[in-house]
Residue frames relative to the residue before (quaternion, step in Angstrom):
aa qw qx qy qz dx dy dz
M 1.0000 0.0000 0.0000 0.0000 0.00 0.00 0.00
S 0.4282 -0.7130 0.4900 0.2610 3.59 -0.82 0.98
P 0.5914 -0.5988 0.3999 0.3631 3.61 -1.12 0.63
D 0.4374 -0.6244 0.5716 0.3035 3.53 -1.30 0.45
Y 0.2283 -0.8362 0.4808 0.1324 3.56 0.16 1.29
E 0.5921 0.5704 -0.3804 0.4235 3.61 1.01 -0.66
T 0.6918 0.4572 -0.2719 0.4883 3.58 0.92 -0.88
E 0.6728 0.5308 -0.2988 0.4198 3.57 0.89 -0.95
Y 0.7828 0.3431 -0.1710 0.4902 3.60 0.98 -0.78
N 0.5656 0.5839 -0.3997 0.4236 3.61 1.22 -0.04
N 0.1445 -0.8501 0.5028 0.0610 3.56 0.27 1.28
R 0.6278 0.5409 -0.3553 0.4324 3.59 1.02 -0.64
A 0.6495 0.4828 -0.3211 0.4918 3.58 1.07 -0.65
R 0.6484 0.5293 -0.3164 0.4465 3.59 1.04 -0.72
V 0.7658 0.2294 -0.1224 0.5882 3.58 1.15 -0.63
P 0.1957 -0.8406 0.4915 0.1161 3.61 0.25 1.23
E 0.6646 0.5110 -0.3070 0.4505 3.58 1.15 -0.52
H 0.3412 0.7903 -0.4673 0.2016 3.61 1.25 0.14
P 0.6047 0.5582 -0.4103 0.3930 3.70 0.89 -0.56
G 0.6590 0.5023 -0.3117 0.4651 3.57 1.00 -0.76
I 0.6309 0.5255 -0.3341 0.4627 3.58 1.05 -0.75
I 0.6719 0.4890 -0.3019 0.4673 3.60 0.91 -0.89
A 0.6201 0.5227 -0.3415 0.4750 3.60 1.04 -0.71
G 0.6322 0.5242 -0.3231 0.4703 3.56 1.06 -0.71
W 0.6030 0.5399 -0.3560 0.4671 3.57 1.05 -0.72
Q 0.6720 0.5129 -0.3104 0.4347 3.57 0.82 -0.97
A 0.6706 0.4935 -0.2998 0.4656 3.58 0.94 -0.87
D 0.6776 0.4847 -0.2979 0.4660 3.59 0.88 -0.90
A 0.6403 0.5288 -0.3256 0.4521 3.57 1.02 -0.79
A 0.6622 0.4969 -0.3102 0.4673 3.58 0.92 -0.88
A 0.6398 0.5229 -0.3274 0.4584 3.58 0.99 -0.79
Y 0.6795 0.4802 -0.3106 0.4597 3.59 0.93 -0.80
R 0.6109 0.5347 -0.3614 0.4585 3.61 1.00 -0.66
A 0.6587 0.5273 -0.3101 0.4380 3.57 1.04 -0.75
E 0.7698 0.3670 -0.2001 0.4823 3.61 1.05 -0.62
A 0.6399 0.5801 -0.3229 0.3871 3.57 1.12 -0.58
V 0.4403 -0.5858 0.5882 0.3421 3.51 -1.37 0.27
C 0.2100 0.8116 -0.5047 0.2061 3.56 -0.32 1.20
E 0.2569 -0.6842 0.6534 0.1973 3.47 -1.43 0.34
L 0.1476 -0.8196 0.5509 0.0548 3.57 -0.57 1.14
N 0.8514 0.2018 -0.1385 0.4639 3.53 -1.28 0.54
V 0.2500 0.7492 -0.5622 0.2452 3.56 0.84 1.02
C 0.3485 -0.7734 0.4983 0.1791 3.57 -0.63 1.14
Y 0.0651 -0.7931 0.6025 0.0618 3.59 -1.02 0.77
G 0.7996 0.0835 -0.0521 0.5924 3.61 1.28 -0.01
E 0.6589 -0.5568 0.3692 0.3457 3.53 -1.33 -0.04
G 0.5285 0.6563 -0.4061 0.3537 3.60 1.21 -0.22
E 0.6801 -0.5244 0.3414 0.3821 3.53 -1.25 0.54
R 0.7877 0.2791 -0.1337 0.5327 3.59 1.05 -0.75
Q 0.4628 0.6973 -0.4425 0.3222 3.59 1.20 0.23
F 0.3989 0.6604 -0.5126 0.3768 3.51 0.42 1.37
Y 0.1266 -0.7612 0.6202 0.1411 3.54 -1.28 0.28
D 0.2974 -0.6970 0.6214 0.1992 3.51 -1.35 0.46
L 0.1929 -0.7997 0.5636 0.0744 3.56 -0.70 1.12
F 0.1216 -0.7877 0.6035 0.0231 3.56 -0.75 1.14
K 0.2084 -0.8384 0.5022 0.0379 3.53 -0.64 1.23
P 0.4136 -0.6899 0.5287 0.2711 3.60 -1.04 0.72
Q 0.6097 -0.5392 0.4202 0.4012 3.55 -1.24 0.29
A 0.7756 0.0215 -0.0017 0.6309 3.56 1.05 -0.80
V 0.3776 -0.7534 0.4962 0.2089 3.57 -0.76 1.05
R 0.0060 0.7375 -0.6753 0.0048 3.50 -1.07 0.94
G 0.6684 0.4792 -0.3537 0.4455 3.56 -1.19 0.36
N 0.3764 -0.7317 0.5328 0.1976 3.53 -1.35 0.08
A 0.7072 0.3505 -0.2511 0.5604 3.58 1.18 0.54
L 0.2986 -0.6892 0.6008 0.2736 3.52 -1.35 -0.02
V 0.4020 -0.7100 0.5328 0.2244 3.55 -1.25 0.47
M 0.1708 -0.7481 0.6346 0.0916 3.55 -1.05 0.88
F 0.1461 -0.7955 0.5847 0.0629 3.58 -0.57 1.16
I 0.1227 -0.7945 0.5944 0.0189 3.56 -0.89 1.07
H 0.3390 -0.7809 0.4937 0.1776 3.58 -0.56 1.16
G 0.4576 -0.6645 0.5244 0.2721 3.53 -1.38 0.27
G 0.2662 0.7515 -0.5821 0.1599 3.53 -1.33 -0.40
Y 0.5050 -0.6797 0.3948 0.3566 3.56 1.25 0.55
W 0.6152 -0.5966 0.3271 0.3983 3.59 1.08 0.84
Q 0.7293 0.4177 -0.2242 0.4934 3.62 1.22 0.17
A 0.7747 0.2571 -0.1446 0.5593 3.61 1.24 0.03
L 0.7721 0.3661 -0.2994 0.4245 3.52 -1.44 0.22
D 0.2432 -0.7616 0.5970 0.0661 3.52 -1.35 0.25
R 0.6449 -0.5346 0.3661 0.4053 3.59 -1.15 0.47
S 0.6080 0.5916 -0.3558 0.3920 3.61 1.10 -0.62
H 0.5788 0.5698 -0.3786 0.4438 3.61 1.25 -0.20
F 0.7909 0.3990 -0.1188 0.4485 3.57 1.15 -0.64
S 0.2702 0.7924 -0.5124 0.1912 3.62 1.16 0.34
H 0.6730 0.5219 -0.3000 0.4298 3.59 0.98 -0.84
M 0.4939 0.6356 -0.4405 0.3976 3.60 1.25 -0.09
A 0.6259 0.5336 -0.3335 0.4607 3.59 1.27 -0.26
R 0.5116 0.7083 -0.4102 0.2613 3.58 1.14 -0.53
G 0.7021 0.4769 -0.2894 0.4426 3.58 0.72 -1.03
L 0.6870 0.4728 -0.2856 0.4721 3.58 0.89 -0.89
N 0.5950 0.5467 -0.3635 0.4637 3.60 1.07 -0.64
R 0.6577 0.5097 -0.3155 0.4561 3.59 0.95 -0.84
L 0.6938 0.4432 -0.2655 0.5017 3.58 1.19 -0.50
G 0.6544 -0.5817 0.2921 0.3848 3.56 1.25 0.30
L 0.6099 0.5786 -0.3456 0.4169 3.58 1.22 0.26
P 0.3827 -0.6766 0.5701 0.2659 3.58 -1.01 0.76
V 0.1220 -0.7916 0.5978 0.0324 3.56 -1.06 0.80
A 0.1554 -0.7544 0.6326 0.0808 3.55 -0.92 1.00
V 0.1626 -0.7606 0.6241 0.0747 3.58 -0.68 1.15
I 0.1541 -0.8498 0.5011 0.0549 3.56 -0.30 1.25
G 0.2793 -0.7073 0.6186 0.1975 3.50 -1.31 0.46
Y 0.0554 -0.7772 0.6246 0.0520 3.54 -1.32 0.20
D 0.5847 -0.5725 0.4382 0.3721 3.55 -1.21 0.48
L 0.3693 -0.7673 0.5017 0.1524 3.55 -1.15 0.68
C 0.5063 -0.5859 0.5365 0.3353 3.51 -1.33 0.42
P 0.6067 -0.1446 -0.7768 -0.0869 1.62 -2.14 1.30
Q 0.3758 0.7387 -0.4921 0.2665 3.61 1.22 0.17
V 0.7619 0.0834 -0.0664 0.6388 3.59 1.18 -0.63
S 0.5595 -0.5920 0.4549 0.3601 3.57 -1.26 0.26
L 0.6231 -0.5298 0.4078 0.4060 3.56 -1.24 0.36
G 0.6129 0.5472 -0.3500 0.4500 3.59 1.04 -0.68
H 0.6308 0.5200 -0.3333 0.4696 3.58 1.07 -0.69
I 0.6235 0.5295 -0.3436 0.4613 3.60 1.05 -0.70
V 0.6029 0.5315 -0.3569 0.4761 3.61 1.02 -0.71
W 0.6477 0.5133 -0.3096 0.4702 3.58 0.94 -0.88
E 0.6432 0.5204 -0.3286 0.4555 3.60 0.96 -0.79
A 0.6432 0.5074 -0.3324 0.4672 3.61 0.94 -0.79
Q 0.6283 0.5173 -0.3309 0.4777 3.58 1.04 -0.72
Q 0.6530 0.5111 -0.3135 0.4627 3.58 0.97 -0.82
A 0.6325 0.5293 -0.3328 0.4572 3.58 1.01 -0.76
A 0.6605 0.4969 -0.3082 0.4710 3.58 0.90 -0.90
A 0.6565 0.5085 -0.3149 0.4597 3.57 0.96 -0.84
A 0.6423 0.5241 -0.3245 0.4555 3.58 1.00 -0.80
L 0.6520 0.5032 -0.3172 0.4702 3.57 0.98 -0.79
W 0.6492 0.5046 -0.3290 0.4645 3.59 0.94 -0.80
R 0.6607 0.5082 -0.3212 0.4496 3.59 0.89 -0.86
R 0.6887 0.4930 -0.2940 0.4429 3.58 0.95 -0.83
F 0.8252 0.2712 -0.1058 0.4841 3.57 0.82 -1.00
N 0.2772 -0.7794 0.5102 0.2354 3.58 1.26 -0.33
L 0.5208 0.5915 -0.4243 0.4460 3.54 1.01 0.94
P 0.5532 -0.5709 0.4724 0.3807 3.59 -1.14 0.51
V 0.2894 -0.7508 0.5771 0.1397 3.54 -1.18 0.70
V 0.1726 -0.7532 0.6277 0.0942 3.57 -0.72 1.10
A 0.2391 -0.7952 0.5461 0.1109 3.57 -0.62 1.15
A 0.0060 0.7707 -0.6367 0.0265 3.56 -0.88 1.01
G 0.0953 0.8276 -0.5443 0.0990 3.57 -0.69 1.03
H 0.3214 -0.7453 0.5636 0.1541 3.52 -1.21 0.70
S 0.8526 0.0472 -0.0604 0.5169 3.57 -0.95 0.95
A 0.8025 0.0496 -0.0030 0.5946 3.63 -0.42 -1.11
G 0.6226 0.5455 -0.3318 0.4524 3.57 1.12 -0.63
G 0.5675 0.5667 -0.3844 0.4572 3.57 1.22 -0.38
Q 0.6292 0.5147 -0.3208 0.4861 3.56 1.02 -0.82
L 0.6832 0.4830 -0.2952 0.4613 3.59 0.85 -0.92
S 0.6204 0.5345 -0.3435 0.4598 3.60 1.05 -0.68
A 0.6625 0.4883 -0.3057 0.4788 3.58 0.93 -0.87
C 0.6362 0.5322 -0.3328 0.4486 3.59 1.01 -0.75
V 0.6861 0.4576 -0.3168 0.4685 3.62 0.84 -0.82
L 0.5880 0.5554 -0.3734 0.4542 3.60 1.12 -0.56
A 0.7567 0.3950 -0.1914 0.4846 3.58 0.95 -0.93
T 0.4262 0.7302 -0.4456 0.2944 3.61 1.26 0.13
D 0.3254 -0.6684 0.6311 0.2216 3.52 -1.22 0.69
W 0.2798 -0.8326 0.4530 0.1529 3.56 -0.01 1.30
K 0.5754 0.5742 -0.3876 0.4347 3.59 1.15 -0.41
N 0.6328 0.5112 -0.3319 0.4777 3.58 1.19 -0.46
V 0.6158 0.5209 -0.3406 0.4831 3.57 1.23 -0.44
D 0.7539 -0.1630 0.1586 0.6163 3.56 0.96 -0.99
P 0.4285 -0.7320 0.4612 0.2605 3.61 -0.55 1.09
D 0.6468 0.5309 -0.3247 0.4409 3.58 1.19 -0.43
L 0.5505 0.5968 -0.4056 0.4198 3.61 1.24 -0.13
P 0.5350 -0.5931 0.4749 0.3695 3.59 -1.16 0.43
D 0.6895 -0.4845 0.3354 0.4211 3.56 -1.25 0.27
Q 0.8142 0.1319 -0.0135 0.5652 3.56 1.02 -0.81
I 0.0336 0.7954 -0.6049 0.0175 3.57 -0.74 1.03
V 0.7190 0.3132 -0.2191 0.5804 3.61 1.28 -0.28
P 0.1408 -0.8450 0.5116 0.0662 3.62 -0.11 1.24
A 0.8081 0.1139 -0.0227 0.5775 3.59 1.18 -0.47
A 0.0896 -0.7734 0.6252 0.0546 3.54 -1.23 0.60
Y 0.1736 -0.7622 0.6201 0.0660 3.53 -1.18 0.74
G 0.0830 -0.8257 0.5579 0.0003 3.55 -0.20 1.30
I 0.1428 -0.7913 0.5933 0.0378 3.55 -0.76 1.11
S 0.8198 -0.1300 0.0397 0.5563 3.59 -0.44 1.22
G 0.2217 0.8343 -0.4737 0.1745 3.52 0.98 0.92
L 0.3314 -0.6864 0.6101 0.2165 3.50 -1.43 0.24
Y 0.0591 -0.8464 0.5286 -0.0285 3.56 -0.50 1.19
N 0.7089 0.2329 -0.1946 0.6367 3.57 1.34 -0.19
L 0.1879 -0.8441 0.4970 0.0718 3.57 -0.26 1.28
K 0.4455 0.7278 -0.4483 0.2662 3.60 1.19 -0.20
P 0.6340 0.5263 -0.3717 0.4277 3.70 0.88 -0.65
L 0.6062 0.5864 -0.3620 0.3971 3.60 1.10 -0.60
T 0.5700 0.6055 -0.3910 0.3945 3.59 1.14 -0.44
E 0.6854 0.4557 -0.2758 0.4965 3.60 1.25 -0.31
T 0.6530 0.4981 -0.3056 0.4818 3.59 1.25 0.30
S 0.6298 -0.5288 0.4099 0.3945 3.55 -1.31 0.24
I 0.4804 0.6571 -0.4345 0.3854 3.60 1.23 -0.28
N 0.6689 0.5316 -0.2933 0.4290 3.55 1.08 -0.77
N 0.4376 0.6940 -0.4703 0.3251 3.62 1.21 -0.12
A 0.7315 0.3787 -0.2222 0.5216 3.58 0.98 -0.82
L 0.6648 0.5246 -0.3142 0.4291 3.59 1.04 -0.72
G 0.1725 -0.8307 0.5099 0.1423 3.57 1.02 -0.79
L 0.3167 0.7795 -0.4855 0.2375 3.58 1.08 0.71
T 0.2838 -0.6659 0.6567 0.2116 3.51 -1.16 0.72
I 0.6674 -0.4599 0.3683 0.4554 3.59 -1.24 0.16
E 0.6572 0.5194 -0.3141 0.4468 3.58 0.95 -0.87
A 0.6718 0.4806 -0.2983 0.4782 3.59 0.94 -0.86
A 0.6194 0.5434 -0.3407 0.4527 3.59 1.04 -0.76
E 0.6616 0.4891 -0.3103 0.4762 3.58 0.95 -0.81
L 0.6414 0.5445 -0.3211 0.4348 3.58 0.98 -0.83
E 0.7532 0.3723 -0.2055 0.5019 3.61 1.03 -0.73
S 0.5414 0.6115 -0.3988 0.4172 3.59 1.27 0.22
P 0.3775 -0.7515 0.4814 0.2470 3.63 -0.43 1.08
L 0.5168 0.6392 -0.4200 0.3847 3.61 1.15 -0.45
F 0.7554 0.3818 -0.1946 0.4957 3.58 1.07 -0.73
W 0.4976 0.6272 -0.4395 0.4071 3.60 1.26 0.16
P 0.6062 -0.4942 0.4399 0.4413 3.60 -1.21 0.24
A 0.4488 -0.7206 0.4593 0.2615 3.57 -0.70 1.09
P 0.4225 -0.7106 0.5020 0.2540 3.61 -0.98 0.82
A 0.1759 -0.8385 0.5088 0.0839 3.57 0.47 1.25
T 0.8074 0.2382 -0.2726 0.4660 3.52 -1.19 0.94
L 0.6192 0.5151 -0.3618 0.4695 3.63 1.20 -0.25
T 0.4736 -0.7023 0.4779 0.2327 3.58 -1.30 0.24
M 0.0026 -0.7861 0.6170 -0.0364 3.54 -0.91 1.03
D 0.1061 -0.7535 0.6473 0.0435 3.55 -0.78 1.12
A 0.0456 -0.7694 0.6362 0.0333 3.58 -1.02 0.81
V 0.0091 0.7982 -0.5997 0.0560 3.56 -0.49 1.22
V 0.0606 -0.7986 0.5983 -0.0261 3.53 -1.13 0.71
G 0.5316 -0.6423 0.4462 0.3253 3.57 -1.10 0.62
G 0.5172 -0.6665 0.4467 0.2979 3.55 -0.94 0.86
A 0.6952 0.4507 -0.2710 0.4901 3.59 1.20 -0.45
E 0.4882 0.6673 -0.4385 0.3522 3.61 1.21 0.24
S 0.6867 -0.4982 0.3384 0.4072 3.55 -1.30 0.24
A 0.6586 -0.5140 0.3781 0.3988 3.54 -1.26 0.45
E 0.6261 0.5444 -0.3402 0.4425 3.59 1.05 -0.70
Y 0.6574 0.4980 -0.3258 0.4622 3.60 0.96 -0.75
L 0.6304 0.5039 -0.3414 0.4818 3.59 0.98 -0.71
K 0.6441 0.5298 -0.3131 0.4543 3.57 0.98 -0.86
Q 0.6173 0.5649 -0.3504 0.4208 3.60 0.95 -0.84
S 0.7206 0.4411 -0.2595 0.4678 3.59 0.79 -0.99
R 0.6396 0.5268 -0.3316 0.4510 3.58 0.94 -0.84
R 0.6681 0.5244 -0.3088 0.4281 3.56 0.89 -0.95
L 0.6516 0.5065 -0.3290 0.4591 3.59 0.90 -0.85
V 0.6560 0.5106 -0.3100 0.4613 3.57 0.91 -0.92
D 0.6667 0.5057 -0.3095 0.4517 3.60 0.90 -0.87
V 0.7169 0.4557 -0.2644 0.4566 3.58 0.77 -1.05
W 0.7059 0.4419 -0.2796 0.4778 3.59 0.77 -0.95
G 0.6040 0.5656 -0.3603 0.4306 3.58 1.05 -0.67
L 0.6636 0.4960 -0.2980 0.4742 3.58 1.00 -0.79
E 0.7156 0.4329 -0.2426 0.4915 3.56 1.21 -0.49
G 0.7157 -0.5217 0.2414 0.3966 3.58 1.16 0.56
V 0.4949 0.6159 -0.4520 0.4140 3.58 1.26 0.19
V 0.4029 -0.6673 0.5633 0.2739 3.58 -1.10 0.69
T 0.0077 0.8543 -0.5149 0.0714 3.57 -0.10 1.30
R 0.0577 -0.7711 0.6339 0.0138 3.52 -1.29 0.52
Y 0.1241 -0.7810 0.6109 0.0375 3.57 -0.92 1.01
E 0.0762 0.7934 -0.6007 0.0618 3.57 -1.00 0.81
E 0.2198 -0.7292 0.6308 0.1488 3.53 -1.14 0.73
I 0.2946 -0.7395 0.5828 0.1633 3.56 -0.91 0.97
P 0.4256 -0.7472 0.4357 0.2659 3.61 -0.34 1.20
D 0.8740 0.1215 -0.1207 0.4547 3.54 -1.12 0.91
A 0.5415 0.6317 -0.4165 0.3666 3.63 1.17 -0.11
N 0.2404 -0.7400 0.6055 0.1672 3.56 -1.07 0.76
H 0.7684 -0.4016 0.2327 0.4406 3.56 -1.29 0.03
F 0.7259 0.4238 -0.2376 0.4868 3.59 1.13 -0.54
T 0.7060 0.4630 -0.2791 0.4575 3.59 0.98 -0.75
I 0.5173 0.6924 -0.4090 0.2926 3.59 1.15 -0.47
I 0.7147 0.4643 -0.2811 0.4411 3.62 1.00 -0.63
A 0.4092 0.7530 -0.4563 0.2396 3.60 1.23 -0.16
G 0.6500 0.5708 -0.3176 0.3884 3.56 0.99 -0.83
L 0.5742 0.6208 -0.3899 0.3645 3.60 1.12 -0.47
A 0.6025 0.5480 -0.3636 0.4521 3.59 1.20 -0.26
D 0.6939 0.4616 -0.2337 0.5008 3.58 1.31 -0.34
P 0.3954 -0.7418 0.4849 0.2415 3.63 -0.62 1.05
E 0.6732 0.4973 -0.3037 0.4552 3.60 1.16 -0.44
D 0.5051 0.6613 -0.4311 0.3489 3.61 1.20 -0.21
A 0.5723 -0.6267 0.4100 0.3339 3.57 -1.03 0.82
M 0.6248 0.5333 -0.3457 0.4535 3.60 1.02 -0.68
T 0.6510 0.5115 -0.3113 0.4666 3.56 0.93 -0.90
R 0.6784 0.4924 -0.2952 0.4586 3.56 0.90 -0.92
R 0.6298 0.5252 -0.3454 0.4562 3.59 1.02 -0.65
I 0.6534 0.4848 -0.3238 0.4829 3.61 0.91 -0.83
A 0.6271 0.5324 -0.3366 0.4583 3.58 0.99 -0.79
A 0.6491 0.5092 -0.3218 0.4645 3.59 0.98 -0.80
L 0.6273 0.5298 -0.3353 0.4620 3.60 1.02 -0.72
A 0.7109 0.4166 -0.2345 0.5158 3.56 1.20 -0.60
G 0.5956 -0.6363 0.3329 0.3598 3.57 1.26 0.31
A 0.5723 0.5859 -0.3912 0.4198 3.60 1.20 0.36
């Protein structure tokens, strides 16, 4: 029997308490913006939401910066919900750029992938540092896409590699199941377009590093998404790692990134050389 994709991918229905969790994100993010050393509203493109907020550590350690990409099924939320995702990494000595991007249906999902590539390129040009991409949910897909990007196709003046590692948190790597859900009302994906924007079907970024982590309390489809990417890319030469976070659901899984002692935070810091 085929999965009930509407149920499997409807995270808000699966976690009825999500409004309170999202409200908590907004409050924590605003509090961190008020206390952090940061540059807000830095433009990286011409789109309405093509800005990033840069959060700076007191003392820099490591040899890269982290780009955090938020979720919301490419159609909801904003970077301002997630400023506190920089807190833990800042405490470990890493600068973090929390990026925004335009949303569907105002732009296509393929355009959002392009925007994430532009953001990474802008950060590399400004700081001349590798960019470790970390993303949640839809941001997991975008993180995997920037890892697998051919940067010469983005800009011939870019080096071959500017994103050496990605950390996908409850990511979506095969978008074809979404075409059978109400999520696709805003995305407007055909099967062909869904495959084109699915990093699972892109040429694997051999020798680079991809972590795919997922909450143990998430749907079977979400666990399958991360396992499948790790299995397929691992066979094609990517350094892959899969992990389930016990008891975490789709919304609570990112809480640890605000804490420098959390294992997820420390793993991303290690990917960035700190």
